[in-house]
C-alpha positions, 0 to 999 in steps of 0.5 A: 237563490243564495240569499234564500239559502242564507236565510234558511241557514240563519232560521235553522241556526236560530231554531237550533239555539231555541232547542239547545236552550230548552234542552239545556234548561231542562237538563240543568233544572232536573238532571244537574240539580244536586250534581252542580253547585249553585254557581254552576246551576246559575251559569247553566240557567244564564246560558240557557236563557240567552240561547232561548232569548237570542234564538227567538229574537233572531227568528223575529228579526229575520222575519222582518227581512233586515238581516244586516248584523244578525250573523254577528248576533247569531255567532255571538249567541253560540259563542256566549252560551256554549262557552258558559256551558263549557266553563261549567263542564270544565269546573265540574270535570277539571279539564283545565281549559277555563283559560280558553273558554273564559275569554270567549264569553265576553267576545260572544256578548260583545258580538251580540251587542254589536250585531243588534246595533248594526241591525237597529241602525239598518232597520227600515232603510232601503238599499 
C-alpha cells in the first residue's frame, strides 16, 4: 500500500510539473512579452522547458516500474525550475533575494543528474 501511495504521489507531482511548465510557458510567451527583457524571457523559457521535459520523463520512467533515483530527479526539477522563476521575479520586482535563489538552481540541476544516474544504474536489475 505504501509503495502504491508513493507511486501516486510521484505521478501526481510529475503531472503537476507538466502543468506548471505548460502554464508558465504560455504565460511567459504571451503575458510577459513586453514586460520582461530578453534575458528574463529566455530564463522563463528554460525553466518551463525543464519542467515540461522532466515531468514527461518522470511519467515515463515511473511507468517502467524502477523508481530508484526518481525522487532526486523530481526534487531537482522543482528546485531548478522554481528557482529560475524566482530569479526572474526577483530581478523584475527587486526583492533582493537572488543570493538565495541563485545557488538553488545548480543544486537542482545536480540533483536531476544524480537522480537519472541512479535510475539508469538500477534499471533492469532485480531486487
